C-alpha positions as CSV (number, residue, x, y, z in Angstrom):
1,M,0.0,0.0,0.0
2,R,1.4,3.4,-0.9
3,Q,2.3,5.5,2.1
4,K,1.0,9.1,2.3
5,N,3.6,11.8,2.9
6,R,4.2,12.7,6.6
7,T,6.5,15.0,8.3
8,T,9.5,13.6,10.2
9,K,7.9,14.7,13.5
10,Q,4.8,12.7,12.8
11,L,6.9,9.6,12.0
12,E,8.8,10.0,15.3
13,N,5.5,10.3,17.2
14,Q,4.1,7.2,15.5
15,L,7.3,5.2,16.3
16,Q,7.2,6.3,20.0
17,R,3.6,5.3,20.3
18,R,4.4,1.8,19.0
19,I,7.4,1.3,21.2
20,K,6.1,2.8,24.4
21,G,2.4,2.1,24.0
22,Q,0.2,-0.5,25.6
23,K,0.7,-4.2,25.0
24,T,-1.2,-5.5,22.0
25,L,-4.6,-7.1,22.6
26,E,-3.1,-10.5,21.9
27,Y,-0.7,-10.3,24.8
28,S,-3.1,-8.9,27.3
29,L,-5.5,-11.9,27.0
30,S,-5.3,-15.2,28.8
31,L,-3.3,-18.0,27.0
32,P,-6.3,-20.0,25.9
33,Y,-8.0,-17.0,24.4
34,R,-4.8,-15.9,22.7
35,V,-4.7,-19.3,21.0
36,A,-8.2,-18.9,19.7
37,M,-7.5,-15.3,18.5
38,K,-4.5,-16.5,16.5
39,F,-6.4,-19.2,14.7
40,S,-9.2,-16.9,13.8
41,F,-6.8,-14.4,12.2
42,W,-5.2,-17.1,10.1
43,R,-8.6,-18.0,8.5
44,F,-8.1,-21.8,8.2
45,P,-10.7,-23.2,5.8
46,H,-13.7,-24.9,7.4
47,T,-11.6,-26.0,10.4
48,V,-11.2,-23.0,12.6
49,L,-13.9,-23.8,15.1
50,T,-12.5,-27.3,15.4
51,I,-9.3,-25.9,16.9
52,F,-11.4,-24.0,19.4
53,C,-12.1,-27.3,21.0
54,L,-8.6,-27.1,22.5
55,L,-10.2,-24.6,25.0
56,G,-12.4,-27.3,26.4
57,L,-10.6,-30.6,26.2
58,T,-12.6,-33.6,27.5
59,A,-11.4,-36.8,29.0
60,A,-10.3,-39.5,26.6
61,S,-13.7,-41.0,26.1
62,G,-16.5,-40.9,23.5
63,P,-16.9,-42.2,20.0
64,E,-13.9,-41.7,17.6
65,S,-16.4,-40.8,14.8
66,N,-17.0,-37.5,16.7
67,I,-13.4,-36.4,16.2
68,Q,-13.0,-33.7,13.5
69,D,-9.8,-33.8,11.4
70,I,-8.0,-30.6,10.9
71,E,-6.2,-29.3,7.8
72,L,-2.6,-28.3,8.2
73,K,-0.3,-26.2,6.0
74,I,3.2,-27.8,5.9
75,G,6.1,-26.2,4.1
76,I,7.7,-29.3,2.3
77,V,10.1,-27.2,0.2
78,Q,10.7,-24.0,2.1
79,R,13.0,-21.8,-0.1
80,F,12.5,-22.9,-3.6
81,G,14.5,-20.6,-5.9
82,D,17.4,-19.9,-3.6
83,Q,19.5,-21.6,-6.2
84,P,19.6,-20.0,-9.6
85,T,18.4,-23.1,-11.5
86,A,16.2,-25.0,-9.0
87,K,13.9,-27.7,-10.3
88,L,11.0,-29.6,-8.9
89,Q,8.9,-32.3,-10.6
90,L,5.3,-32.9,-9.7
91,E,3.6,-36.1,-10.9
92,P,0.1,-37.7,-10.5
93,V,-0.2,-41.3,-9.5
94,K,-1.1,-43.9,-12.1
95,G,-4.5,-43.3,-13.7
96,D,-4.8,-39.8,-12.3
97,R,-4.1,-36.2,-13.5
98,L,-2.8,-33.0,-12.1
99,K,-5.0,-30.0,-11.9
100,L,-3.2,-26.6,-11.9
101,K,-5.1,-23.5,-10.9
102,F,-3.5,-20.0,-11.1
103,Q,-4.3,-16.4,-11.9
104,A,-3.6,-15.2,-15.4
105,G,-4.1,-11.5,-15.5
106,N,-7.6,-10.9,-14.2
107,K,-8.8,-14.4,-14.9
108,Q,-8.4,-17.6,-13.1
109,Q,-7.0,-20.3,-15.3
110,I,-7.2,-24.1,-14.8
111,L,-5.1,-26.7,-16.7
112,F,-5.2,-30.5,-16.5
113,T,-2.5,-32.9,-17.5
114,K,-1.7,-36.6,-17.0
115,N,2.0,-35.9,-17.5
116,P,4.6,-34.8,-15.0
117,V,5.1,-31.0,-14.6
118,K,8.6,-29.6,-14.0
119,L,8.8,-26.4,-12.0
120,E,11.9,-24.4,-12.9
121,T,13.4,-21.2,-11.6
122,V,15.4,-18.7,-13.6
123,M,16.8,-15.4,-12.3
124,Q,15.0,-12.5,-13.9
125,A,16.6,-9.1,-14.0
126,L,14.5,-6.3,-12.5
127,P,14.0,-3.1,-14.6
128,Q,15.2,-1.2,-11.6
129,S,17.1,-2.3,-8.5
130,A,14.9,-2.8,-5.4
131,V,15.8,-2.4,-1.8
132,E,14.8,-5.0,0.7
133,E,15.5,-4.5,4.3
134,V,14.4,-5.5,7.8
135,V,15.3,-4.6,11.3
136,V,16.8,-7.8,12.8
137,L,16.4,-7.9,16.5
138,G,18.1,-11.2,17.1
139,T,19.4,-14.4,15.5
140,Y,18.9,-17.8,17.2
141,R,19.5,-21.5,16.7
142,T,16.0,-22.5,17.6
143,F,12.4,-21.3,17.3
144,E,12.0,-21.6,21.1
145,N,14.8,-19.0,21.8
146,A,13.5,-16.8,19.0
147,E,10.0,-16.8,20.4
148,D,11.2,-16.0,23.9
149,S,13.0,-13.0,22.5
150,A,10.0,-12.0,20.4
151,N,7.8,-12.1,23.5
152,K,10.2,-9.9,25.4
153,W,10.0,-7.3,22.6
154,R,6.2,-7.6,22.5
155,S,6.1,-7.0,26.3
156,Q,7.7,-3.6,25.5
157,G,5.0,-2.7,23.0
158,M,7.1,-3.7,19.9
159,E,5.3,-5.4,17.0
160,V,7.6,-8.2,15.8
161,E,7.6,-11.4,13.7
162,I,9.6,-14.6,13.7
163,A,11.3,-15.5,10.4
164,Q,13.7,-18.2,9.2
165,P,15.7,-17.0,6.2
166,E,18.4,-19.5,7.3
167,R,18.7,-19.4,11.1
168,W,15.7,-18.2,13.2
169,Q,15.4,-14.5,13.5
170,V,13.2,-11.9,15.2
171,W,12.3,-9.0,12.9
172,A,10.5,-5.7,13.6
173,K,7.2,-6.4,11.8
174,R,7.6,-5.4,8.2
175,D,4.1,-4.1,7.6
176,V,4.3,-1.8,10.7
177,Y,7.9,-0.5,10.2
178,S,7.2,-0.2,6.5
179,T,9.3,2.8,5.4
180,P,13.1,3.4,5.5
181,L,12.6,6.3,7.9
182,L,10.5,4.3,10.3
183,R,13.1,1.5,10.3
184,R,16.0,3.8,11.0
185,L,14.2,5.7,13.7
186,L,13.4,2.4,15.4
187,L,17.0,1.3,15.1
188,Q,18.2,4.5,16.6
189,N,15.7,4.3,19.5
190,I,16.7,0.8,20.4
191,Q,20.4,1.4,20.1
192,A,20.1,4.4,22.4
193,S,18.1,2.7,25.1
194,T,19.4,-1.0,25.2
195,Q,22.6,-3.0,24.7
196,E,20.8,-5.4,22.3
197,R,22.8,-6.0,19.1
198,V,20.1,-5.1,16.6
199,Y,20.9,-4.2,13.0
200,L,19.4,-3.2,9.7
201,D,19.7,-6.0,7.1
202,T,19.7,-4.2,3.8
203,K,19.9,-5.9,0.4
204,I,20.0,-4.3,-3.1
205,V,18.1,-6.7,-5.3
206,K,18.8,-6.6,-9.0
207,Q,17.2,-9.9,-10.0
208,V,14.6,-12.3,-8.6
209,P,13.7,-15.9,-9.1
210,R,10.7,-16.6,-11.4
211,V,9.0,-20.0,-11.5
212,S,7.7,-21.4,-14.7
213,W,6.6,-24.6,-16.3
214,V,5.5,-25.9,-19.7
215,I,2.2,-27.8,-20.6
216,D,1.4,-28.7,-24.1
217,G,4.1,-26.4,-25.5
218,N,2.9,-23.3,-23.6
219,R,5.0,-21.8,-20.8
220,Y,3.4,-20.3,-17.7
221,S,4.9,-18.2,-14.9
222,P,2.5,-17.1,-12.1
223,S,3.7,-16.4,-8.6
224,D,1.0,-18.5,-7.0
225,L,-0.1,-22.0,-8.1
226,E,-2.5,-24.5,-6.6
227,I,-2.0,-28.2,-7.5
228,S,-4.5,-30.9,-6.8
229,T,-5.5,-34.3,-8.2
230,D,-8.7,-36.4,-8.3
231,K,-7.1,-39.0,-5.9
232,N,-5.6,-36.3,-3.6
233,L,-2.1,-37.8,-4.1
234,I,0.9,-36.0,-5.7
235,R,4.4,-37.1,-6.1
236,V,7.1,-34.4,-5.5
237,N,10.7,-35.0,-6.6
238,K,13.5,-32.5,-5.9
239,S,16.1,-34.7,-7.8
240,E,16.5,-36.3,-11.2
241,K,16.1,-39.8,-9.7
242,P,12.6,-41.2,-9.7
243,E,13.3,-43.3,-6.5
244,F,13.7,-40.1,-4.5
245,A,10.1,-38.9,-5.2
246,R,7.9,-38.4,-2.2
247,L,4.2,-39.0,-2.1
248,Y,2.0,-36.4,-0.5
249,A,-1.7,-36.5,0.2
250,G,-4.0,-33.4,-0.1
251,R,-3.2,-30.3,-2.2
252,I,0.0,-28.4,-2.8
253,N,0.4,-24.7,-3.2
254,L,3.4,-22.9,-4.6
255,Q,3.5,-19.4,-2.9
256,P,5.9,-16.5,-2.3
257,N,7.6,-16.4,1.1
258,A,9.3,-13.6,3.1
259,Y,12.7,-14.1,1.6
260,G,12.1,-13.4,-2.1
261,T,11.8,-17.1,-3.0
262,Y,8.9,-19.6,-2.9
263,T,7.6,-22.3,-0.6
264,L,5.9,-25.5,-1.7
265,V,3.1,-26.0,0.9
266,N,1.2,-29.2,1.4
267,Q,-2.3,-28.8,2.7
268,V,-3.1,-32.0,4.4
269,P,-5.5,-33.3,7.2
270,L,-3.8,-33.8,10.5
271,E,-4.4,-37.5,10.8
272,T,-3.0,-38.1,7.3
273,Y,0.0,-35.8,8.1
274,L,0.8,-38.1,11.0
275,R,1.2,-41.0,8.6
276,G,4.2,-39.1,7.1
277,V,5.7,-38.2,10.5
278,V,5.5,-41.2,12.8
279,P,7.4,-43.6,10.5
280,Y,10.2,-41.1,10.0
281,E,10.5,-40.0,13.6
282,I,10.6,-43.3,15.4
283,G,10.5,-46.0,12.6
284,T,8.0,-48.6,11.6
285,D,9.4,-51.4,13.7
286,A,9.2,-49.8,17.1
287,P,7.0,-51.6,19.7
288,K,3.3,-50.8,19.6
289,A,3.2,-48.7,22.9
290,A,6.2,-46.6,21.7
291,L,4.4,-46.0,18.3
292,E,1.2,-44.9,20.1
293,A,3.2,-42.6,22.4
294,Q,4.9,-41.0,19.4
295,A,1.6,-40.6,17.6
296,I,0.0,-38.8,20.5
297,L,3.1,-36.5,20.9
298,A,3.3,-35.8,17.1
299,R,-0.4,-34.8,17.1
300,T,0.1,-32.6,20.2
301,Y,3.2,-31.0,18.8
302,A,1.6,-30.1,15.5
303,L,-1.4,-28.5,17.2
304,R,0.7,-26.5,19.6
305,N,3.2,-25.2,17.0
306,L,1.0,-23.9,14.2
307,R,2.3,-20.4,14.7
308,R,5.9,-21.1,13.7
309,F,5.8,-19.9,10.1
310,A,3.1,-17.2,10.3
311,A,5.5,-14.8,8.5
312,D,5.4,-17.1,5.5
313,N,1.7,-18.0,5.6
314,Y,2.0,-21.6,6.5
315,Q,2.3,-23.4,9.8
316,L,5.0,-26.1,10.1
317,C,8.1,-27.2,8.3
318,A,9.0,-30.8,7.3
319,D,12.4,-31.2,8.9
320,T,13.9,-31.4,12.4
321,H,13.1,-27.7,13.1
322,C,9.5,-29.0,13.5
323,Q,8.8,-32.7,12.9
324,V,10.2,-34.8,10.1
325,Y,7.5,-35.2,7.5
326,Y,8.3,-37.0,4.3
327,G,4.8,-38.0,3.0
328,L,3.2,-41.3,2.7
329,K,6.0,-43.3,1.0
330,G,7.2,-44.6,4.3
331,A,3.8,-45.3,5.9
332,G,3.4,-48.8,7.3
333,A,0.7,-51.0,8.8
334,K,2.0,-50.7,12.4
335,T,2.4,-46.9,12.4
336,D,-1.0,-46.5,10.7
337,Q,-2.6,-48.7,13.4
338,A,-0.9,-46.6,16.1
339,I,-2.2,-43.4,14.6
340,A,-5.7,-44.8,14.1
341,S,-5.9,-46.3,17.7
342,T,-5.0,-42.9,19.2
343,R,-7.0,-40.8,16.8
344,G,-7.7,-37.3,18.2
345,K,-5.7,-38.0,21.4
346,V,-3.4,-35.3,22.7
347,L,-1.3,-34.8,25.8
348,T,-2.3,-32.0,28.2
349,Y,-1.4,-30.4,31.4
350,K,-4.2,-28.6,33.3
351,N,-6.4,-28.9,30.2
352,E,-3.8,-27.2,27.9
353,L,-1.7,-28.8,25.3
354,V,1.8,-29.6,26.5
355,D,4.9,-28.5,24.8
356,A,5.4,-32.0,23.3
357,L,9.1,-31.9,22.9
358,Y,11.0,-35.1,22.3
359,S,14.4,-36.2,21.0
360,S,16.3,-39.2,19.8
361,T,18.4,-40.0,22.8
362,T,18.6,-38.2,26.2
363,G,21.9,-39.7,27.3
364,G,20.4,-41.1,30.4
365,V,18.6,-38.1,31.9
366,T,15.9,-35.8,30.5
367,A,16.4,-32.0,30.6
368,S,14.2,-29.1,31.8
369,F,13.0,-26.7,29.2
370,S,15.3,-23.9,30.6
371,D,18.3,-26.2,30.4
372,V,18.3,-25.8,26.7
373,W,16.3,-22.7,25.8
374,N,15.4,-19.3,27.2
375,G,11.9,-18.9,28.6
376,D,9.7,-20.2,31.4
377,D,10.1,-23.8,32.6
378,R,7.2,-26.2,32.0
379,P,6.3,-28.1,35.2
380,Y,6.0,-31.4,33.2
381,L,9.4,-31.0,31.6
382,R,12.0,-31.7,34.3
383,P,15.0,-33.9,34.9
384,V,14.0,-37.6,34.9
385,L,16.5,-40.5,35.1
386,D,16.0,-42.3,31.8
387,A,16.1,-45.8,33.3
388,P,13.5,-48.4,34.2
389,T,14.8,-48.5,37.8
390,K,16.0,-45.6,40.0
391,F,19.7,-46.4,40.5
392,W,20.9,-42.8,40.5
393,D,19.2,-40.2,42.8
394,L,19.3,-36.9,41.0
395,S,18.3,-35.0,44.2
396,K,21.3,-36.4,46.1
397,Q,23.8,-36.8,43.2
398,S,23.2,-33.6,41.3
399,L,24.6,-33.5,37.8
400,A,25.3,-29.8,38.2
401,D,28.4,-31.0,40.1
402,E,31.2,-31.6,37.7
403,K,32.5,-34.7,39.5
404,N,29.1,-36.3,39.7
405,F,28.5,-35.4,36.0
406,Q,31.7,-37.1,34.8
407,K,30.9,-40.2,36.9
408,F,27.4,-40.3,35.4
409,I,28.7,-40.0,31.8
410,N,31.1,-42.8,32.4
411,T,28.3,-45.0,33.6
412,Q,26.9,-47.0,30.8
413,Q,24.7,-49.8,32.2
414,G,21.2,-49.8,33.5
415,F,19.7,-47.1,31.3
416,N,16.9,-47.3,28.8
417,E,19.4,-46.3,26.0
418,S,22.4,-48.3,27.1
419,K,22.5,-50.4,24.0
420,W,22.0,-47.5,21.6
421,D,25.2,-46.3,19.7
422,M,24.6,-42.6,20.5
423,F,24.0,-43.2,24.2
424,R,27.7,-42.4,24.8
425,W,30.2,-40.8,22.5
426,H,33.8,-39.5,22.5
427,K,35.0,-37.1,19.7
428,E,38.4,-35.5,19.3
429,T,38.6,-32.3,17.3
430,P,41.8,-30.3,16.2
431,L,42.0,-26.8,17.5
432,K,42.0,-25.3,14.0
433,D,38.6,-26.9,13.3
434,I,37.2,-25.7,16.6
435,I,38.4,-22.2,15.8
436,K,36.9,-22.3,12.3
437,D,33.5,-23.5,13.6
438,L,33.3,-21.0,16.4
439,Q,34.2,-18.0,14.1
440,K,31.5,-19.0,11.6
441,F,29.0,-19.3,14.4
442,L,29.9,-15.9,15.9
443,Q,29.8,-14.2,12.5
444,V,26.3,-15.5,11.8
445,K,25.2,-14.0,15.1
446,N,26.8,-10.7,14.3
447,S,28.8,-11.1,17.5
448,P,31.6,-8.6,18.5
449,Y,33.7,-11.6,19.5
450,A,34.0,-13.1,16.0
451,K,37.4,-11.4,15.1
452,F,39.6,-13.6,17.4
453,K,42.4,-15.7,15.8
454,T,43.0,-18.5,18.3
455,I,41.5,-20.2,21.3
456,Q,43.7,-20.3,24.4
457,A,41.4,-22.3,26.7
458,M,37.8,-23.5,27.1
459,A,36.0,-24.6,30.3
460,V,32.5,-25.6,31.5
461,V,31.6,-23.1,34.2
462,K,28.0,-23.9,34.9
463,R,25.7,-26.9,34.5
464,S,22.0,-27.5,35.1
465,Q,20.6,-30.2,37.5
466,S,20.3,-32.5,34.5
467,G,24.0,-32.0,33.6
468,R,23.4,-29.8,30.5
469,I,25.9,-27.1,29.9
470,L,24.5,-23.7,30.8
471,E,27.7,-21.7,30.4
472,L,30.9,-22.6,28.5
473,A,33.7,-20.0,28.8
474,I,36.0,-19.4,25.8
475,K,39.3,-17.6,26.3
476,T,40.7,-16.2,23.0
477,D,43.7,-14.0,22.0
478,R,41.2,-11.0,22.1
479,N,38.9,-11.6,25.0
480,T,36.9,-14.1,27.1
481,F,33.2,-14.7,26.5
482,I,30.5,-17.2,27.4
483,L,28.4,-19.5,25.2
484,H,25.0,-20.3,26.7
485,K,23.0,-23.5,26.6
486,D,22.2,-24.7,23.2
487,E,24.7,-22.3,21.6
488,V,27.4,-24.9,22.3
489,R,25.9,-27.3,19.8
490,S,25.8,-24.6,17.1
491,A,29.3,-23.4,17.9
492,F,31.1,-26.7,17.4
493,A,30.6,-29.6,15.1
494,A,31.6,-32.4,17.5
495,P,28.9,-32.3,20.3
496,V,25.4,-33.6,19.3
497,S,23.9,-32.7,22.6
498,T,24.8,-30.3,25.5
499,L,25.4,-33.3,27.8
500,F,29.2,-33.5,27.7
501,Y,32.5,-32.5,29.2
502,I,35.7,-31.4,27.5
503,E,39.4,-32.4,28.0
504,P,42.3,-30.5,26.4
505,L,44.6,-32.7,24.2
506,N,48.3,-32.2,23.4
507,K,49.0,-35.3,21.5
508,G,52.5,-35.4,22.9
509,K,53.4,-31.8,21.9
510,P,53.8,-28.8,24.2
511,E,51.1,-26.7,22.5
512,L,47.4,-27.4,22.6
513,W,46.3,-29.8,19.8
514,G,42.6,-29.6,20.4
515,Y,39.8,-30.9,22.6
516,A,38.0,-34.2,23.3
517,F,34.2,-33.9,23.6
518,I,32.9,-36.7,25.9
519,G,29.2,-37.0,26.3
520,G,25.9,-38.7,25.7
521,G,22.7,-38.4,23.9
522,L,21.5,-37.1,20.5
523,G,19.4,-33.9,20.4
524,H,18.1,-31.5,23.1
525,G,17.1,-34.2,25.5
526,V,13.9,-32.5,26.6
527,G,10.8,-34.7,27.1
528,L,10.5,-38.2,25.6
529,S,13.4,-40.2,24.4
530,Q,12.4,-42.1,21.3
531,T,15.1,-44.7,22.1
532,G,14.1,-44.9,25.8
533,A,10.4,-45.2,25.0
534,Q,11.1,-48.2,22.8
535,N,13.0,-50.0,25.6
536,L,10.1,-49.2,28.1
537,A,7.6,-50.6,25.6
538,K,9.7,-53.8,25.3
539,L,9.5,-54.1,29.0
540,G,5.7,-54.1,28.8
541,W,4.9,-50.5,29.6
542,P,1.7,-49.2,27.9
543,S,1.8,-45.8,26.1
544,P,0.0,-43.8,28.9
545,K,2.6,-45.0,31.4
546,I,5.5,-44.1,29.0
547,L,4.1,-40.6,28.5
548,Q,3.5,-40.1,32.3
549,F,7.1,-41.2,32.9
550,Y,8.6,-38.6,30.5
551,Y,6.0,-35.9,31.2
552,P,5.0,-36.2,34.9
553,G,1.6,-34.8,35.8
554,T,0.1,-34.8,32.3
555,Q,-3.1,-36.4,31.0
556,I,-4.1,-37.9,27.7
557,Q,-7.3,-36.2,26.5
558,I,-9.3,-36.2,23.3
559,L,-10.4,-33.3,21.0
560,K,-14.1,-32.5,20.9
561,K,-16.0,-32.2,17.7
562,E,-17.6,-28.8,17.1
563,T,-21.0,-29.0,15.5
564,K,-20.6,-25.6,13.8
565,L,-17.8,-25.4,11.2
């Protein structure tokens, strides 16, 4: 929308009102009502009122036929066009056809074809260079930390949005701070009043990716495209090899995103979506109770995290930043049965959806939310000894103590994950590689510490009750600084969790050669261990008991069906 001319003083006043004004309505309401408000703004087709049932969850009883399915919007290819010659092939299944709907000028056009359609991007020069810029308020490894930062800015009256151009970022909301002058006044105000390292990310764009495809000898190139089939099945292939094609149910949209590229979005019912998640998250051969627990968690996670990609007009991604979702190709009878037998069931705490976090392997102890991310702890996410019997008392042998921690890491028997190859690990890394990884990490964060040349020493200075690293001190030739929590996984290639200790290595030479990273677990370690859950299921534990073990004080409940859609 074209902006009317305003004086500088009026712009300053507008900015001050935004920064110092009252909190937005969304953040002055109670949590359940905020959830409802968000859904209503997103305008989900014919399923909005179904989501409102989360405000009044009922006990896990009642006929399954009364459970309404919910349509999700999953970004299965998030930044199509970030490479100059990107290609995607869309195919119908045998005996079906593709229906392509798009806008051609002022008219809607519909094409049908039984043949594969190849989407291609080419870089198109702009007649005049364009300026794209945002005020970046922070860069983070995870959505959880980005959201905590966003909430802090919102509490000060700022309107912000969470984006993921590569790493997660918090931006000043683009449609609010929509002119160069507003963005610069905002930047000056923040820099004058806080120590936050905010900056203006400005790009001069001379060319943009354009998507096109050919049907019956005619080439088309709209910015939005809806693809569907009669059988609601579409194959998507990002490679030239047919065996790598993935089969998706529902419809697919090609749509612009916030980064000047495109996203391929799969619109799919929740219960069908789970058929493409559960097999890839825990496998098709896991015991029945573990599969059921995973299905309940995956359903809960999806419903609680629909806000992640609001800036790009979809809800969830298809990789480990959300849940792995690769479509129906890997679906199996056992996973389908687990999904069907738990249909509509979610995990709750005091009648609200839990933060259904889970990971591959905890390393023998689960973590609190705040051990890994910034933000308030969840009462049901706390340290639990990941073992069928309590042979280590965390209250008496706290893993915050370095001696206790190293003894714990060097204990290998008696845990749910003892036979798993990532339960314990030992990795040695040369100093030159550690320096290179750390410099790259600090540069991405726009950190003032990034210009160091060598590392003189590293040491863990603070651990949580679950043994996770809270603070890791780095002494360089320029200064000493602290890495916090999950930053240590981003800063170095070796550790695959924050449950580790380090030892300096000389390799028989007087100077420092590098460090050994000695630890356990794979992933953040918060909530359920997929490996541990399988062991407990093999011991005969049912899915409700497994979920209660990893999320103490929670309940399994079922979604209500709303009569008005």
